[in-house]
N, C-alpha and C positions, 0 to 999 in steps of 0.2 A: 295807202300804198296798195297797188294791184299786184297780186301774186303772179308768178310766171304761169302762162297758159290761160290767163283770163281772170275776170273778177272772182272774188271769193264767194262761194255759194253758202248761204246761211245754213247752219246745222240742221234746222228743222226741215229744210228742203232736201238736204242730203239724206236724212232719214226716210222721207217720203219716196225719194228716188230709188232707194234700195228695197222698199217693200214691194212684194209681189201682190199682196192682198191688202185691202182696206177693211176696217170694221164695217160689218153690215149695218144697214139702217133698219130698225125694227120698231113696231108699235110698242109702247109701254102699257101692256094690258089694254084696258078699255078707256084709258085716260084721254085718248086723242093726241097724246104727246109722241113725238118721234125721237128715238134715241139710237145711239150707236152701241154695238155689242160690247165695246170697251168704253168705260167712263173714267174720268180722272177725279179722284178724291183729294181734297186739300188738307187732310189732317196733318201730314208731314211738312207742310209748307206754311201754314198760317200761324205757327207758334214755334218757338225754338226747341221745345221738348216734345218727345213723342215716345210711345211704347212700341219700339221696333228694334230688333237686333241690328246692330251696325249703324244705327242712326247717329251715334256720336262721331262718326267719321264722314258724314254726308256734307258738311259745310266747313271745309278747312279754312276758308277765308273769313269765317266768323258768322255770327247769327244776329247781327244788328237788324233792326226793322227794315232799313234800306236794303241790306243784303238779302233778306228773306223775300222782300217784295220783288227784287230783281230775279231771284230764283223762281218765284211763282210765275212771273211773266215769261221766263224762258221755257218752263215746262208747258204752260198753256199755249204758247206759240207753237211749240213742237207738236203738241197734241192736236191742235186745230189743223196743222199742215198734214197730219197723218189721217185726218178724217174723223176724229173723235168729236162727238157732238153733245155729250152729256158731261156736266161738271157738278160735283157734289161737295157741299160745304156744311158748316154747322156754326151755331153761335159760339160753341165752346172751342172752336178751332182758332182761338186767338184773333188774329186780324185777317183770317181767310176771306171773309165776305168783303172786307175793305179792299184787300188786294185784288180780288176778283172784279169788284165794281170798277176799280181804277183801270184794270186791264181792258175791260169791256169798253170803257170810255176812250181810252188811249187808242184802241184799235178800231173804234167806230163800229162795233158789232151790235146789230139790231136784235130785239127780243125774239125774232123768228129764226135766227141763225143758230142758236144753241138751246138746249134744254137744261135748265139749272134747278137743282134741288138744294134745300138746306134743312137743318134740323133745329128743333127747340127742345129744351128740357134740361140741358146742362149749361152752367155759367162758367166761363173761364176766369180763374182767380189767381193764376200764377204770376201775373204782372211781368211777363216776359223773362221769367227766371227758370232755368232748367233744373235747379235744385230745390224748387219750392216744395214744402211738405205736402201741399194739396194743389193739384192742377185744375180741377174742375169740380163743381158741386151740382148734384142732381136735384131737381125740383120740378115736378110735373103739375104744379098748381095752375089755376086759371090766371092768377096774377102774372106768373112767369110767362105763360103763353102769350098774354096780351103785350107784355113788355118786349118779349123777344121777337114777335112777328112785326111789331112796330120798328124795332131796330133793323131787322132784315129787310123790310120793304123800304126803309129810308135809304139803305145802301143799294139795294138791287132793283127796286121799283118793279116795272113791268117785265123785267128779265126773269123774275122769280116765278117758276112754274109749279114746283112740288114742295110742300111743307111736310116734314116727317117728325113724328114723335121720336126723340132720341132715346133709344134703349128702353122700350116698353117691356115691362115684366108683369107677371100676374100678381106679384106681391107689392108692386108700387101703387096699385089702386087706380091707375089711370083708366083702365078699361071699364071701371065701374063708376067713373066720375061723370055724371050726367052733364054738369055745367061745362066741363072741358070738351066732352064729345060734341055737345051742341055748338060750342064755339068753333070747333074745327069744321064741322059741316057748314056752319054759317060763313066761314072764311071762303070756302069753295063756292057756295051759292052766291055770295056777293062779288065773286070774281077777283078777290084778293090774290088767290092762287088757283091754279087749274086742277090740282089734285092733292089729296091728303094721303100720307103714308105713315108707316111706323118702322122703326128698326128694332132688331132683336139681339139678344145676347144671352149666353149661359146655357145650361143643360136643358132648360124648359122652352127653348125656342119653338119647337113644334107645337107644344100645348098652347103657348101664348098666341101663336098664329091662328090656330084653329078657333080659339075664342074670338080673336079680333076680326077674323074674316066674316063672321056672322053678325057683327054688330050693325044696328041701324038706329037712326034717330029721325023720327017724323017721316018714316018711309024712305029715307035716304040712307044708302050705305055710308058707313063712316070712312073706311079705308079703301083706297084705290090701289095702293102699292105696298110692298113689303121689302125691306132690306135686311138680309140675314147673313150670318157667318156660315160659309160652306167652303170646304177645301179638301185636299187630299187626305188630311188627317181627321177632320171633323165633318161627318156626313149625316149626322143624326136628323137634320131638318129636311132632308131631301124629299121624303114622301109628302110632308106637309106643304113644301114649296111647290111641288108638282100639282097638288090638289088646288092650291091657291091660284096657280097659273091657269089651270083648267076652268076655274070659276071666273076668270077675267081680270085677276089682279096682276099688276106689273111686278116683276121680280128682279130685284137688284142683289147682287152677291158682293159682300164685303169680306175683308180679311182673307182673300183668296191665297195669299202667301203666308198665312198664319203668323202675322206680325214679324215676318222675316225668318221664321223657323224653317221655311222651305228654301231659303237662300243661304242661311248660315246655321251652323249647329248640327246636331246629330241627325235630325230628319233630313236635312239637306245632303249630308254625307251619304245617307242611304239612297238618296235620289240621284246622286251623281252618276252612277253607271248608266242609267237610262238617258240622262242628259248628254253624257259623253257620246253614247252610241248615236244619238239623234243630232249631235253637233250643235247644241244650244245650251243655254244656261238652265239651271234647275228651275228658275222662275218661269221660263217659257213653258216647260213641261207642266208645272203645276197650274199655270193659267190656262193652258190648252185643255186640261182635264175639266176645268170649270166651264170653259166655252162650249164644250161638247154636251153639256146638260141641256136637254131640249126645253126645259122650263126657265132657263136663265136668260132674261132679256138684256141685262147689263152686268158685266163683270167689272167691278171697280178696281182700278190701279191706284197705288199710292206712291207714285214716284216723287222722290225728293230732288232728283236731278234729271236732266235730259238723258244722261247715260242710262239711268234706270229705265226710263220710258222706252228708249231704243231697244234695250234688252227684252223688256216685256213684250214689245210689239212683234218679236220673232215668233210668238205663239200663233200669230195669224197664219203663218205659212207652214205650220207643223201639223202632222197627223200622228196620233198615238196608235201603234199597232197592238196586237193581242199581248205580246210579251211585255210591252210597256205598261199596259193596263193591269196585268197580273202583278207586276212589280209594285205599282201604285197601291193595289189592294192590300199588300202586305204592310203598308205604312199606316193604315187606318187605326185610329186610337179610340178607346172608350171615351165617351163624352166627358165623364167626370175627370178622367186623367187629363184630357185636353184642356178643359177649362181651369183645372188646377195649375197647369203649366202657364196658361194665359194670365192668371191672376198673379203669378210670381214674377212676371216680366217687369223690368224696371223702366222708368222714364229716363230717356237719354237727352 
């Protein structure tokens, strides 16, 4: 049925039509990869459970595999229409890679049209249950790397550009594992992927990055990119990220909305006066803060719905004045406090 006034315009095109700005296209460090300033992460779409405030209300029609696949396609369609060219997945994000691969095939998207990253090191074990006692298991062994890169390339093939260690820490031992580091460098040298990265978590992000950025194997640098948590509340890795960027590493920012704490809850309530004055949501204010960091190549969004994405994109047309920045500074938390809050968040 044709609506009065002409054919119905797809929502993704309506979003694009309202945007004054599009995400800038940027080089991802010295990798040779091109990325958009915003990227889409699939953590909230590839599995039914996720650590994010309000996620229990994101899928009122249910969380069947088919429903989640449909939601993933809708978000990716809208993101592509808005000019987003980086997509981030992981082996532990349930069926995220499977959904992404199906979308790429369905839309006929070539390897040179998007930059795609994934992660290895965690295995999804929740079997599509939101109330599972354990959702993912961490293992940075060589055997896991070989198994998971085979799984990822079987699904994504030549579309896969960036392989990242999922949540590297100093105490996990991965930065001291010669066999794993050699294998990672070999995957890049053999052209299986174009770049190797690591993601960070916890209070020691800065220390871990400074160790990782200096690692070499056989005269080859190991890590080309870093993905770290940075947001209005947690800023402790900022100097280390700036240093890494200056050394040529690509920098991706995750958890820019603090797992929903800057959209719902006490932190969001304290941010609301700034958002109200600027006539946007608290998510747009928080994302704009990250976008304005000169060392941030990609700020990852984690939308579960097209509505989330549409609200997030309002950050592109926003500017934070001195009053806004002063208000944001008052929200900054001690890293130990922040990560304590993070650890207490429940899977929904």
